[in-house]
VEXTORDO-69861 format. One record per residue (C-alpha): x, y, z; residue number from 1; residue in three letters. Coordinates in steps of 0.1 Angstrom, whole numbers, plus 2048, in hexadecimal, padded with zeros to 3 digits. Layout:
! VEXTORDO-69861
DOSE   east   north    up   pos   code
DOSE      X       Y     Z   NUM    ALA
...
***
This chain:
! VEXTORDO-69861
DOSE   east   north    up   pos   code
DOSE    748     7DC   777     1    MET
DOSE    735     7E7   79B     2    ALA
DOSE    73B     804   7B2     3    GLU
DOSE    743     7F6   7D6     4    LEU
DOSE    737     80D   7F5     5    VAL
DOSE    743     806   819     6    ILE
DOSE    730     817   834     7    ARG
DOSE    739     817   859     8    ASP
DOSE    745     7F6   855     9    LEU
DOSE    750     7E4   879    10    ASN
DOSE    760     7C3   87F    11    LYS
DOSE    764     7B6   8A5    12    THR
DOSE    769     791   8B0    13    TYR
DOSE    775     781   8D2    14    MET
DOSE    799     774   8D1    15    LYS
DOSE    7A3     763   8F2    16    GLN
DOSE    785     772   905    17    LYS
DOSE    792     795   8F9    18    GLU
DOSE    77C     7AB   8E2    19    ARG
DOSE    78E     7B4   8C1    20    ILE
DOSE    782     7D0   8AD    21    HIS
DOSE    792     7C7   88A    22    ALA
DOSE    77E     7DF   874    23    VAL
DOSE    779     801   883    24    LYS
DOSE    75C     818   871    25    SER
DOSE    769     817   84C    26    LEU
DOSE    75A     82A   831    27    ASN
DOSE    765     828   80D    28    LEU
DOSE    75B     826   7EC    29    THR
DOSE    76B     814   7CE    30    ALA
DOSE    75D     822   7AD    31    ARG
DOSE    752     80D   78F    32    ASP
DOSE    774     7FF   77F    33    GLY
DOSE    78E     80D   799    34    GLU
DOSE    7AA     7FB   7A8    35    PHE
DOSE    7AB     801   7CD    36    ILE
DOSE    7C7     7F4   7E4    37    ALA
DOSE    7C2     7EA   809    38    PHE
DOSE    7E4     7F1   818    39    LEU
DOSE    7ED     7EE   83A    40    GLY
DOSE    807     7D9   853    41    PRO
DOSE    7FC     7B4   85B    42    SER
DOSE    7DD     7B3   870    43    GLY
DOSE    7D0     7D7   86C    44    CYS
DOSE    7AF     7C9   85F    45    GLY
DOSE    7B3     7CD   835    46    LYS
DOSE    7AF     7A4   830    47    SER
DOSE    791     7A7   847    48    THR
DOSE    77B     7C4   837    49    THR
DOSE    785     7AF   811    50    LEU
DOSE    778     791   820    51    ARG
DOSE    759     7A3   830    52    MET
DOSE    754     7AF   80A    53    ILE
DOSE    756     78A   7FB    54    ALA
DOSE    740     77D   818    55    GLY
DOSE    755     767   829    56    LEU
DOSE    759     77A   845    57    GLU
DOSE    734     78D   85A    58    ASP
DOSE    731     7AD   85F    59    ILE
DOSE    72E     7B9   882    60    THR
DOSE    71C     7DC   875    61    SER
DOSE    71C     7EF   857    62    GLY
DOSE    714     7EC   833    63    GLU
DOSE    726     7DF   814    64    ILE
DOSE    714     7EB   7F4    65    GLU
DOSE    71E     7D8   7D2    66    ILE
DOSE    710     7E7   7B2    67    GLY
DOSE    6F5     7F9   7C5    68    GLY
DOSE    6EB     7DB   7D9    69    THR
DOSE    6F2     7D4   7FD    70    VAL
DOSE    700     7B2   801    71    VAL
DOSE    705     7AF   827    72    ASN
DOSE    6F1     790   827    73    ARG
DOSE    6F2     782   807    74    LEU
DOSE    706     766   802    75    HIS
DOSE    72A     763   7F1    76    PRO
DOSE    71E     756   7D2    77    SER
DOSE    702     771   7CD    78    LYS
DOSE    71C     78E   7D3    79    ARG
DOSE    729     791   7AF    80    ASN
DOSE    752     78D   7BC    81    VAL
DOSE    76E     77C   7B1    82    GLY
DOSE    78A     773   7CD    83    LEU
DOSE    7AE     768   7C7    84    ALA
DOSE    7BB     75C   7E8    85    PHE
DOSE    7E0     761   7F3    86    GLU
DOSE    7E5     73E   7F5    87    ASN
DOSE    7DA     733   7D2    88    TYR
DOSE    7BC     71B   7DD    89    ALA
DOSE    7C0     707   7BD    90    LEU
DOSE    7B1     6E2   7BC    91    TYR
DOSE    7CE     6CD   7B9    92    PRO
DOSE    7BE     6AE   7A6    93    PRO
DOSE    7AF     6C5   78C    94    LEU
DOSE    7C1     6D4   76C    95    THR
DOSE    7C4     6F7   769    96    VAL
DOSE    7A9     6F8   750    97    TYR
DOSE    792     6E8   769    98    ASP
DOSE    79D     6FC   787    99    ASN
DOSE    793     71E   771   100    ILE
DOSE    770     70B   765   101    ALA
DOSE    767     6FF   786   102    PHE
DOSE    751     71E   791   103    ASN
DOSE    740     721   771   104    LEU
DOSE    737     6FD   771   105    ARG
DOSE    72A     703   794   106    ALA
DOSE    711     71B   785   107    LYS
DOSE    70A     6FF   769   108    LYS
DOSE    718     713   74F   109    THR
DOSE    718     702   72C   110    PRO
DOSE    737     6ED   723   111    GLU
DOSE    73D     704   705   112    GLU
DOSE    73B     728   715   113    GLU
DOSE    752     71B   72F   114    ILE
DOSE    76A     70E   715   115    LYS
DOSE    76A     733   705   116    ARG
DOSE    76D     744   723   117    GLU
DOSE    786     72F   731   118    VAL
DOSE    79D     736   711   119    GLY
DOSE    796     75A   714   120    LYS
DOSE    7A2     75C   737   121    ILE
DOSE    7BE     747   730   122    ALA
DOSE    7CA     75B   712   123    GLU
DOSE    7C9     779   728   124    LEU
DOSE    7DE     770   743   125    LEU
DOSE    7F4     75D   72C   126    HIS
DOSE    7ED     739   73A   127    ILE
DOSE    7DF     728   71A   128    THR
DOSE    7FD     710   719   129    SER
DOSE    7F6     704   73F   130    LEU
DOSE    7D1     6FB   73A   131    LEU
DOSE    7D9     6D4   73A   132    ASP
DOSE    7F0     6D9   75A   133    MET
DOSE    7EA     6D1   77F   134    LYS
DOSE    7F2     6EA   799   135    PRO
DOSE    80F     6D8   7A7   136    ALA
DOSE    822     6D6   783   137    ALA
DOSE    81F     702   786   138    LEU
DOSE    835     71A   792   139    SER
DOSE    827     737   7AE   140    GLY
DOSE    825     74F   794   141    GLY
DOSE    80F     737   77C   142    GLN
DOSE    7F9     72A   79A   143    LYS
DOSE    7F1     74E   7A3   144    GLN
DOSE    7E7     755   782   145    ARG
DOSE    7D0     738   77F   146    VAL
DOSE    7C3     743   7A0   147    ASN
DOSE    7BD     768   791   148    ILE
DOSE    7B0     756   772   149    ALA
DOSE    795     73F   786   150    ARG
DOSE    789     762   799   151    ALA
DOSE    783     776   77A   152    ILE
DOSE    773     75C   761   153    VAL
DOSE    750     761   776   154    ARG
DOSE    753     787   769   155    LYS
DOSE    74F     795   78D   156    PRO
DOSE    746     7B8   792   157    GLY
DOSE    761     7BE   7AC   158    ILE
DOSE    783     7A8   7AB   159    LEU
DOSE    790     7A4   7D0   160    LEU
DOSE    7B6     79B   7D3   161    LEU
DOSE    7C2     78F   7F4   162    ASP
DOSE    7E8     795   7F4   163    GLU
DOSE    7EA     784   7D0   164    PRO
DOSE    810     789   7CE   165    LEU
DOSE    81D     780   7F1   166    SER
DOSE    82D     75F   7EE   167    HIS
DOSE    83C     76A   7CA   168    LEU
DOSE    863     771   7CA   169    ASP
DOSE    86E     793   7C1   170    GLY
DOSE    873     793   799   171    LYS
DOSE    850     77F   799   172    MET
DOSE    840     79A   7AC   173    ARG
DOSE    84A     7B3   79A   174    GLN
DOSE    83C     7A0   77A   175    SER
DOSE    81C     79A   785   176    MET
DOSE    815     7BC   790   177    ARG
DOSE    81B     7C6   76E   178    THR
DOSE    804     7AC   763   179    GLU
DOSE    7EB     7B4   77F   180    LEU
DOSE    7E8     7DA   770   181    LYS
DOSE    7E2     7CE   74A   182    ARG
DOSE    7CA     7B6   759   183    LEU
DOSE    7B6     7D2   76A   184    HIS
DOSE    7B5     7E5   74A   185    THR
DOSE    7A9     7C8   735   186    GLU
DOSE    78D     7B9   74A   187    ILE
DOSE    783     7DE   757   188    LYS
DOSE    775     7CC   77B   189    SER
DOSE    778     7E2   798   190    THR
DOSE    794     7CF   7AD   191    SER
DOSE    79D     7D2   7CF   192    ILE
DOSE    7C1     7C2   7D7   193    ILE
DOSE    7C9     7C1   7FD   194    VAL
DOSE    7F1     7C4   802   195    THR
DOSE    80B     7CE   81B   196    HIS
DOSE    821     7D8   804   197    ASP
DOSE    822     7FF   7FE   198    GLN
DOSE    833     7FF   7DC   199    SER
DOSE    81B     7E3   7CE   200    GLU
DOSE    7FE     7FC   7D9   201    ALA
DOSE    80D     817   7C9   202    MET
DOSE    815     807   7AA   203    ALA
DOSE    7F2     7F6   7A5   204    LEU
DOSE    7D7     80D   7B5   205    ALA
DOSE    7C4     82A   7AA   206    ASP
DOSE    7BE     831   7CE   207    ARG
DOSE    7CB     822   7EA   208    ILE
DOSE    7B8     81C   80F   209    ALA
DOSE    7D1     81D   82B   210    ILE
DOSE    7C8     80E   84A   211    ILE
DOSE    7D6     806   86C   212    ASN
DOSE    7C6     7F3   889   213    GLU
DOSE    7A7     7F3   877   214    GLY
DOSE    7A6     818   872   215    VAL
DOSE    7A5     82A   84E   216    LEU
DOSE    7C4     840   851   217    GLN
DOSE    7C1     84F   82C   218    GLN
DOSE    7AE     847   80A   219    PHE
DOSE    7BE     857   7ED   220    GLY
DOSE    7D2     857   7CE   221    THR
DOSE    7F8     848   7D0   222    PRO
DOSE    804     86B   7CC   223    LEU
DOSE    7EC     878   7E6   224    GLU
DOSE    7F9     861   801   225    VAL
DOSE    81B     865   7F5   226    TYR
DOSE    81B     88B   7F5   227    ASN
DOSE    803     894   80D   228    HIS
DOSE    7FE     87C   82A   229    PRO
DOSE    7E7     884   842   230    VAL
DOSE    7F8     875   860   231    ASN
DOSE    819     869   86C   232    GLU
DOSE    810     845   866   233    PHE
DOSE    805     849   841   234    VAL
DOSE    826     85B   83F   235    ALA
DOSE    83C     83F   84C   236    GLY
DOSE    82A     826   839   237    PHE
DOSE    82A     831   815   238    ILE
DOSE    84E     836   803   239    GLY
DOSE    86A     822   7FD   240    GLU
DOSE    881     829   810   241    PRO
DOSE    86A     838   827   242    PRO
DOSE    868     85B   832   243    MET
DOSE    880     867   84D   244    ASN
DOSE    86D     86D   86C   245    LEU
DOSE    87D     87E   889   246    PHE
DOSE    878     895   8A9   247    THR
DOSE    87E     8B9   8A7   248    VAL
DOSE    87C     8D4   8C2   249    HIS
DOSE    873     8F9   8B6   250    ALA
DOSE    881     916   8C3   251    PHE
DOSE    88B     93B   8BD   252    THR
DOSE    8B1     944   8B6   253    ALA
DOSE    8C3     961   8C1   254    LYS
DOSE    8BE     970   89D   255    THR
DOSE    89B     96D   8A3   256    GLY
DOSE    897     94F   88C   257    LYS
DOSE    87E     932   891   258    LYS
DOSE    894     913   890   259    MET
DOSE    891     8ED   895   260    PHE
DOSE    8AA     8D9   8AA   261    ARG
DOSE    8AC     8B3   8A2   262    ILE
DOSE    8A5     8A0   8C4   263    GLU
DOSE    8C2     890   8D4   264    ASP
DOSE    8DB     8A4   8BD   265    SER
DOSE    8ED     8C6   8B9   266    LEU
DOSE    8DF     8CA   895   267    LEU
DOSE    8C7     8E8   88D   268    GLU
DOSE    8B7     8F5   86F   269    PHE
DOSE    89B     911   867   270    GLU
DOSE    87A     90A   86A   271    VAL
DOSE    86A     90A   846   272    PRO
DOSE    856     928   83D   273    ALA
DOSE    836     916   83C   274    ALA
DOSE    839     90C   85E   275    TYR
DOSE    843     92A   870   276    ARG
DOSE    824     937   87C   277    GLU
DOSE    81A     913   889   278    LYS
DOSE    836     907   89E   279    VAL
DOSE    838     916   8C2   280    ARG
DOSE    85B     919   8D6   281    ASP
DOSE    868     8F9   8EA   282    SER
DOSE    84D     8E2   8DC   283    GLN
DOSE    856     8BE   8CB   284    PRO
DOSE    847     8B8   8A9   285    TYR
DOSE    84F     89A   892   286    ARG
DOSE    860     8A5   875   287    PHE
DOSE    85D     890   851   288    GLY
DOSE    86F     88F   832   289    ILE
DOSE    874     878   816   290    ARG
DOSE    897     86C   80F   291    PRO
DOSE    896     878   7EA   292    ALA
DOSE    88D     89C   7F8   293    ASP
DOSE    8AC     8A0   80C   294    ILE
DOSE    8CA     8B2   7F5   295    HIS
DOSE    8F1     8AF   7F5   296    ILE
DOSE    8FB     8D2   7F6   297    VAL
DOSE    91A     8E5   7FB   298    GLY
DOSE    922     8F2   81C   299    GLY
DOSE    91F     918   813   300    SER
DOSE    8F6     916   816   301    ASP
DOSE    8EB     928   837   302    PRO
DOSE    8CC     90C   836   303    HIS
DOSE    8E1     8ED   836   304    THR
DOSE    8E8     8D5   851   305    ILE
DOSE    90C     8CA   853   306    SER
DOSE    913     8A9   861   307    THR
DOSE    927     888   857   308    LYS
DOSE    91C     866   845   309    VAL
DOSE    918     848   859   310    THR
DOSE    90F     830   839   311    ILE
DOSE    913     833   816   312    PHE
DOSE    900     81A   7FD   313    GLU
DOSE    906     81B   7D9   314    SER
DOSE    8E8     809   7C8   315    LEU
DOSE    8F2     80F   7A2   316    GLY
DOSE    8D7     827   798   317    GLU
DOSE    8D7     838   7BB   318    GLU
DOSE    8EB     83F   7D8   319    CYS
DOSE    8E0     83D   7FE   320    ARG
DOSE    8ED     850   817   321    VAL
DOSE    8E6     84A   83C   322    HIS
DOSE    8EF     863   856   323    ILE
DOSE    8E8     85E   87F   324    ARG
DOSE    8D9     879   88E   325    VAL
DOSE    8D6     876   8B3   326    GLY
DOSE    8BE     851   8B4   327    GLU
DOSE    8B4     858   88F   328    THR
DOSE    8C3     84A   873   329    LEU
DOSE    8BE     864   856   330    LEU
DOSE    8BC     859   833   331    SER
DOSE    8BF     869   812   332    LEU
DOSE    8BE     85F   7EB   333    VAL
DOSE    8D2     86D   7D0   334    THR
DOSE    8D5     864   7AC   335    GLY
DOSE    8F4     874   7AB   336    GLU
DOSE    915     865   7A5   337    ASP
DOSE    924     869   7CA   338    VAL
DOSE    939     857   7E0   339    HIS
DOSE    940     857   806   340    TYR
DOSE    94E     848   820   341    ARG
DOSE    946     843   845   342    THR
DOSE    94E     865   859   343    GLY
DOSE    94F     879   838   344    ASP
DOSE    942     89E   83F   345    PRO
DOSE    920     8A5   829   346    ILE
DOSE    90A     8C1   827   347    HIS
DOSE    8E2     8BB   826   348    LEU
DOSE    8C7     8D3   81B   349    LEU
DOSE    8A1     8C8   823   350    PHE
DOSE    88B     8D4   803   351    ARG
DOSE    873     8E9   817   352    GLU
DOSE    854     8E4   802   353    ASP
DOSE    858     8BC   806   354    ARG
DOSE    858     8C0   830   355    ILE
DOSE    83D     8B1   842   356    HIS
DOSE    836     8B9   867   357    LEU
DOSE    81F     8A3   87D   358    PHE
DOSE    812     8A7   8A0   359    ASP
DOSE    824     88F   8B5   360    PRO
DOSE    803     88F   8CD   361    SER
DOSE    7ED     87F   8B3   362    ASN
DOSE    802     87B   892   363    GLY
DOSE    7EF     891   87D   364    ASN
DOSE    7FD     8A9   865   365    ARG
DOSE    801     8CE   86E   366    ILE
DOSE    7F5     8E2   851   367    GLN
***
């Protein structure tokens, strides 16, 4: 195992005479044996960061430290990392055994030791029966297992996984996700996975680094980034189905109560107690609430919103209801056995302790 420390890491490059700042002053630490996910949309800088850790990309400025050693100028082979690529990158003429053994042979490891290590890794990844086969005869899931086996047979201090499940179908992705979690527990290597799939990151990682446009937005446990997003980007990126986000305007009703009106609609509801002293009349705010935190209630509750169903979906173990509110489609999820048709009246209650409010000028959460 090895601790990974990234200090003020930057990466810039020229593209069609334009300077691109792909990674901007990134700072984070992955503790020994920790599983970290780099999560963000395509082009956000997460794979570039991984490649700088591996030594495949030059660092513009900053430091990368692995196991107490600054590795900025070290050759990739000297960094004690294993890398599994998205596209497998197996050698077609070689058998599975020889693909896994390739790096060990390059280090002039004795054949008896190679045989022992390949056997252990193959058993760990359930690919012993594939060792005599060529890559062309393997399924996508089998190829990815071989790809990962080749990365970990060297016993790296840090295992780097670059979108390892992106080419697999839904069922195989779920299976491999479980296998990766089991594998990490057994090999006890510090692991970094790059992914754009927030469900994958939530399921696998001890902590998630959420990156957007080269900037680290939030670094925390899955529950921290889900329950306490620091800004609107994180709130909207984490969660399936995604958080409802819409604009509201604050005002004081004739009764003296602080109220929100949803933009481009007539729907109004009371400002949650936690925000009454923080909002100002006539000011817009970005309001966020997760679909699971909107409850269907009776119309007698004074805090409800009364509206009509736009779309109803029954998915077996849960139902999803969608409401058109101005320009926004508001979604809620319920496990109750309900059924609605388009146009049916419905009464909704926002769970007060699960409401998020964001400043529209900078996207930051109002606390």
